C-alpha positions in Angstrom: -48.8 25.7 -71.5 -51.5 24.2 -69.1 -50.0 20.8 -69.6 -46.6 22.0 -68.6 -47.9 23.6 -65.4 -49.9 20.6 -64.4 -46.7 18.4 -64.9 -44.7 20.7 -62.7 -47.4 20.6 -60.1 -47.4 16.9 -60.1 -43.6 16.6 -59.8 -43.5 19.2 -57.0 -46.4 17.2 -55.1 -44.4 13.9 -55.5 -41.0 15.5 -54.5 -42.6 17.2 -51.3 -44.2 13.8 -50.4 -40.9 12.2 -50.8 -39.1 14.6 -48.7 -41.7 14.4 -46.0 -41.5 10.5 -45.9 -37.6 10.6 -46.0 -37.7 13.1 -42.8 -40.0 10.7 -41.0 -38.0 7.6 -41.8 -34.7 9.4 -40.7 -36.2 10.4 -37.4 -37.1 6.7 -36.8 -33.5 5.6 -36.5 -30.2 7.3 -36.4 -26.5 7.1 -35.2 -24.3 9.6 -33.4 -22.9 10.5 -30.0 -24.7 9.9 -26.8 -23.9 11.2 -23.3 -25.6 10.6 -19.9 -26.9 12.8 -17.2 -28.4 12.5 -13.7 -30.0 14.6 -11.2 -33.6 15.1 -10.1 -34.8 18.2 -12.1 -37.9 18.5 -14.1 -37.8 17.2 -17.7 -39.3 19.0 -20.6 -42.2 16.4 -20.5 -43.0 17.7 -17.0 -42.0 14.6 -15.0 -39.2 14.5 -12.6 -35.7 13.2 -13.8 -34.9 9.8 -12.3 -31.4 8.4 -12.9 -32.7 4.9 -12.1 -35.3 4.9 -15.0 -34.5 4.0 -18.6 -35.2 7.4 -20.1 -33.6 9.6 -22.6 -33.7 13.2 -24.2 -33.9 13.7 -27.9 -34.3 16.9 -29.8 -37.7 16.1 -31.8 -39.0 12.7 -31.1 -42.5 12.6 -29.3 -42.5 12.2 -25.5 -43.3 8.5 -24.8 -41.5 7.2 -27.9 -39.6 4.0 -27.1 -36.1 3.5 -28.7 -33.7 0.6 -28.7 -30.2 2.1 -28.2 -27.1 0.2 -29.1 -23.6 1.0 -28.1 -21.5 0.6 -31.4 -18.4 -0.3 -29.5 -19.7 -3.2 -27.5 -23.1 -4.2 -29.1 -25.0 -3.8 -25.9 -28.6 -2.5 -26.1 -31.3 -1.0 -23.9 -34.9 0.2 -24.5 -35.4 3.8 -23.3 -38.4 6.2 -23.2 -38.2 9.7 -24.5 -39.1 12.2 -21.7 -36.9 15.2 -22.2 -35.4 17.5 -24.9 -31.7 17.6 -25.8 -28.8 17.1 -26.3 -27.7 20.4 -27.5 -24.1 19.7 -28.3 -23.2 19.1 -32.1 -22.7 15.5 -33.0 -24.8 14.0 -30.1 -28.1 12.5 -30.7 -29.3 11.3 -27.3 -28.8 12.1 -23.7 -29.4 8.9 -21.6 -30.3 8.4 -17.9 -27.6 6.9 -15.8 -29.4 3.5 -15.6 -29.6 3.5 -19.5 -25.9 4.4 -19.9 -25.0 1.8 -17.3 -27.0 -0.8 -19.3 -24.9 -0.2 -22.5 -21.6 0.3 -20.6 -20.9 4.0 -21.1 -21.0 5.3 -17.5 -17.3 5.4 -17.0 -16.4 7.0 -20.5 -19.4 9.5 -20.2 -20.1 9.4 -24.0 -20.3 6.7 -26.7 -21.2 6.2 -30.2 -24.6 4.8 -30.5 -27.3 3.9 -33.0 -31.1 3.9 -32.2 -34.4 2.6 -33.7 -37.9 3.5 -32.8 -39.6 0.4 -31.4 -42.8 2.0 -30.2 -44.3 5.5 -31.1 -46.6 7.4 -28.7 
């Protein structure tokens, strides 16, 4: 009976480690909808929002993380820094500053399908 319990414990440990690694890998890149926002309110990180900076909001990535964001429609990319939380609309993965949105050509449409990859973690 002790051999079976040990085997179960080993399998559970390996499964848990795999689940944690998979979650981290998933957070390092992703695809989905993006929107843009402007204004001058305070962000969740405490800094003032500036639509001229290449910044973005993400639900869980650490503040200061840098992402390469690519518009799937036209292939244009920018690098942004996470400084806020959001978006809180289903299907969206990022809220971009106006400058970042302009860089990938989505200001007129307001939203775009994007993919992102972490290029530097804080």
